[in-house]
Backbone as a chain_set.jsonl record, in Angstrom:
{"seq": "XXXXXXXXXXXXXXXXXXXXXXXXXXXXXXXXXXXXXXXXXXXXXXXXXXXXXXXXXXXXXXXXXXXXXXXX", "coords": {"N": [[2.164, 8.212, -15.803], [1.694, 4.896, -15.036], [1.495, 2.99, -13.084], [1.529, 2.357, -9.564], [3.368, 1.257, -6.788], [2.986, -0.488, -3.777], [4.601, -1.375, -0.803], [3.887, -3.918, 1.344], [3.542, -4.827, 4.697], [3.104, -7.233, 7.254], [2.091, -6.517, 10.486], [3.778, -7.679, 13.045], [3.768, -7.315, 15.82], [1.387, -5.925, 16.631], [-0.572, -6.937, 14.994], [-2.522, -6.859, 11.945], [-1.923, -4.802, 8.98], [0.507, -2.824, 7.212], [1.099, -0.341, 4.716], [3.23, 1.127, 2.317], [3.891, 3.446, -0.189], [6.131, 3.114, -2.875], [8.438, 5.536, -3.598], [6.727, 7.641, -3.154], [5.068, 9.735, -0.752], [3.014, 8.155, 0.66], [1.164, 6.474, 2.939], [-0.49, 3.889, 4.733], [-2.719, 1.892, 6.797], [-4.297, -1.122, 8.07], [-6.607, -3.448, 9.626], [-6.947, -5.869, 8.317], [-6.376, -7.581, 5.157], [-8.338, -6.97, 3.207], [-9.435, -4.573, 4.167], [-7.115, -3.066, 3.991], [-6.739, -2.909, 1.218], [-8.893, -1.268, 0.507], [-8.216, 1.071, 1.958], [-5.768, 1.731, 0.75], [-6.548, 2.365, -1.886], [-8.141, 4.661, -1.344], [-6.173, 6.33, -0.201], [-4.445, 6.735, -2.374], [-6.172, 8.046, -4.143], [-6.626, 10.417, -2.671], [-4.004, 11.451, -2.529], [-3.399, 12.01, -5.214], [-5.326, 13.825, -5.901], [-5.438, 16.489, -7.003], [-4.174, 16.166, -9.399], [-4.061, 15.892, -12.935], [-6.302, 13.602, -14.564], [-5.181, 11.908, -16.541], [-2.607, 11.656, -15.672], [-2.567, 10.251, -13.371], [-2.013, 7.208, -11.45], [-2.79, 4.171, -13.095], [-2.851, 1.582, -12.29], [-2.665, -0.105, -9.204], [-0.309, -1.696, -7.353], [0.157, -4.176, -4.95], [2.729, -5.223, -3.011], [3.434, -7.84, -1.154], [5.421, -8.233, 1.582], [7.117, -10.66, 3.246], [8.385, -11.727, 6.24], [10.241, -14.398, 7.395], [11.222, -16.671, 9.813], [13.46, -19.224, 10.263], [14.319, -21.939, 12.261], [17.441, -23.412, 12.922]], "CA": [[2.374, 7.172, -14.834], [0.7, 3.849, -15.229], [1.431, 2.059, -11.956], [2.133, 2.719, -8.29], [3.633, 0.023, -6.047], [3.014, -0.389, -2.321], [5.227, -2.453, -0.061], [2.955, -4.272, 2.423], [4.121, -5.63, 5.771], [2.221, -7.636, 8.339], [2.591, -6.01, 11.759], [3.899, -8.851, 13.926], [3.508, -6.955, 17.213], [0.004, -5.51, 16.876], [-1.492, -7.512, 14.019], [-2.875, -5.942, 10.877], [-0.999, -4.601, 7.874], [0.88, -1.464, 6.844], [1.481, -0.223, 3.306], [3.949, 2.35, 1.971], [4.121, 3.562, -1.628], [7.525, 3.305, -3.259], [8.662, 6.77, -4.338], [5.716, 8.635, -2.803], [4.758, 9.819, 0.673], [1.674, 7.616, 0.876], [1.211, 5.402, 3.922], [-1.789, 3.557, 5.324], [-2.733, 0.638, 7.543], [-5.627, -1.703, 8.294], [-6.607, -4.67, 10.429], [-6.912, -7.047, 7.451], [-5.982, -7.261, 3.773], [-9.441, -6.324, 2.489], [-9.443, -3.193, 4.632], [-5.924, -2.403, 3.453], [-7.006, -2.604, -0.201], [-9.779, -0.098, 0.491], [-7.46, 2.231, 2.426], [-4.761, 2.091, -0.259], [-7.249, 3.077, -2.972], [-8.503, 5.987, -0.853], [-4.949, 7.111, -0.02], [-3.969, 7.121, -3.713], [-7.103, 9.073, -4.642], [-6.355, 11.667, -1.946], [-2.677, 11.955, -2.894], [-3.404, 12.491, -6.6], [-6.582, 14.55, -6.071], [-5.318, 17.658, -7.873], [-3.386, 15.793, -10.579], [-4.943, 15.536, -14.06], [-6.657, 12.175, -14.611], [-4.274, 11.143, -17.402], [-1.307, 11.533, -15.01], [-2.751, 9.436, -12.172], [-1.726, 5.794, -11.689], [-3.89, 3.343, -13.612], [-2.769, 0.297, -11.59], [-2.06, -0.107, -7.879], [0.236, -3.028, -7.09], [0.521, -4.433, -3.562], [3.816, -6.201, -2.915], [3.429, -8.346, 0.213], [6.742, -8.629, 2.061], [6.898, -11.614, 4.336], [9.578, -12.129, 6.965], [10.055, -15.738, 7.917], [12.373, -17.11, 10.586], [13.592, -20.68, 10.328], [15.29, -22.39, 13.255], [18.382, -24.381, 12.347]], "C": [[1.286, 6.123, -15.007], [0.515, 2.97, -13.992], [2.073, 2.678, -10.719], [2.242, 1.444, -7.464], [3.687, 0.33, -4.554], [3.716, -1.607, -1.752], [4.362, -2.699, 1.177], [3.664, -5.185, 3.411], [3.034, -6.004, 6.759], [2.858, -7.171, 9.64], [2.601, -7.158, 12.77], [3.52, -8.528, 15.365], [2.024, -6.716, 17.477], [-1.022, -6.192, 15.983], [-1.838, -6.478, 12.97], [-1.754, -5.788, 9.865], [-0.697, -3.118, 7.696], [1.311, -1.466, 5.386], [2.135, 1.13, 3.079], [4.225, 2.347, 0.471], [5.601, 3.79, -1.887], [7.638, 4.579, -4.092], [7.677, 7.881, -4.046], [5.504, 8.633, -1.29], [3.308, 9.413, 0.917], [1.817, 6.396, 1.78], [-0.194, 5.152, 4.443], [-1.671, 2.23, 6.057], [-4.172, 0.159, 7.698], [-5.48, -2.986, 9.101], [-6.508, -5.934, 9.589], [-6.609, -6.609, 6.018], [-7.094, -6.576, 2.994], [-9.552, -4.851, 2.88], [-8.265, -2.406, 4.098], [-6.131, -2.032, 1.984], [-7.873, -1.349, -0.322], [-9.002, 1.16, 0.878], [-6.405, 2.684, 1.422], [-5.413, 2.855, -1.411], [-7.599, 4.505, -2.558], [-7.272, 6.881, -0.705], [-4.395, 7.588, -1.367], [-4.877, 8.207, -4.285], [-6.85, 10.416, -3.968], [-5.025, 12.29, -2.377], [-2.67, 12.592, -4.283], [-4.668, 13.299, -6.922], [-6.49, 15.687, -7.082], [-4.464, 17.414, -9.114], [-4.347, 15.438, -11.709], [-5.122, 14.018, -14.18], [-5.689, 11.354, -15.455], [-2.888, 10.978, -16.789], [-1.397, 10.75, -13.691], [-2.413, 7.981, -12.475], [-2.977, 5.043, -12.15], [-3.982, 2.014, -12.865], [-2.11, 0.526, -10.233], [-1.61, -1.536, -7.602], [0.624, -3.122, -5.617], [1.549, -5.558, -3.529], [3.919, -6.633, -1.455], [4.815, -8.866, 0.571], [6.548, -9.502, 3.293], [8.252, -11.989, 4.951], [9.316, -13.479, 7.601], [11.337, -16.174, 8.615], [12.361, -18.626, 10.675], [14.648, -21.031, 11.367], [16.166, -23.464, 12.62], [18.363, -25.679, 13.097]], "O": [[0.103, 6.445, -15.111], [-0.499, 2.285, -13.862], [3.042, 3.43, -10.821], [1.312, 0.638, -7.442], [4.344, 1.278, -4.123], [3.457, -2.736, -2.17], [4.133, -1.783, 1.967], [4.296, -6.172, 3.033], [2.153, -5.201, 7.066], [4.044, -7.408, 9.868], [1.554, -7.554, 13.282], [2.996, -9.394, 16.066], [1.47, -7.246, 18.44], [-2.224, -6.038, 16.198], [-1.467, -5.313, 13.115], [-0.772, -6.53, 9.879], [-1.532, -2.262, 7.988], [1.823, -2.465, 4.881], [1.663, 2.152, 3.579], [4.73, 1.365, -0.073], [6.245, 4.575, -1.191], [7.021, 4.697, -5.151], [7.776, 8.96, -4.63], [5.743, 7.621, -0.63], [2.483, 10.228, 1.329], [2.491, 5.423, 1.441], [-0.992, 6.08, 4.58], [-0.661, 1.535, 5.954], [-5.126, 0.909, 7.492], [-4.386, -3.533, 9.241], [-6.042, -6.963, 10.076], [-6.59, -5.417, 5.711], [-6.818, -5.683, 2.193], [-9.74, -3.988, 2.023], [-8.39, -1.222, 3.788], [-5.734, -0.947, 1.56], [-7.612, -0.48, -1.154], [-9.11, 2.191, 0.214], [-6.173, 3.882, 1.26], [-4.889, 3.875, -1.858], [-7.384, 5.447, -3.32], [-7.322, 8.063, -1.048], [-3.928, 8.722, -1.48], [-4.391, 9.185, -4.853], [-6.86, 11.45, -4.635], [-4.931, 13.503, -2.564], [-2.005, 13.606, -4.498], [-5.034, 13.438, -8.089], [-7.372, 15.833, -7.929], [-4.077, 18.361, -9.799], [-5.345, 14.756, -11.475], [-4.192, 13.254, -13.924], [-5.404, 10.206, -15.112], [-2.068, 10.235, -17.327], [-0.4, 10.611, -12.982], [-2.51, 7.553, -13.625], [-4.076, 5.268, -11.643], [-5.044, 1.395, -12.809], [-1.125, 1.257, -10.124], [-2.415, -2.467, -7.614], [1.332, -2.259, -5.097], [1.284, -6.682, -3.956], [4.427, -5.888, -0.617], [5.321, -9.805, -0.042], [5.889, -9.108, 4.255], [9.14, -12.499, 4.269], [8.297, -13.682, 8.263], [12.424, -16.051, 8.049], [11.38, -19.231, 11.106], [15.748, -20.478, 11.351], [15.683, -24.315, 11.874], [19.095, -26.605, 12.746]]}, "num_chains": 1, "name": "protein.A"}
């Protein structure tokens, strides 16, 4: 595995951000994007803790999903 992708959403109700890995049960959240980057790295390290190093993701990609409402 060379890459793991997280779908990132801004929490409109409470503020902050949530991230969920595509294809894995890895979820995390933070108050800002910098905190989210740190939490995502830690979550990936914890999830793949017992996996051999050559089978861990080499790249973590954050895909920011943005919902936008336009009035007609």
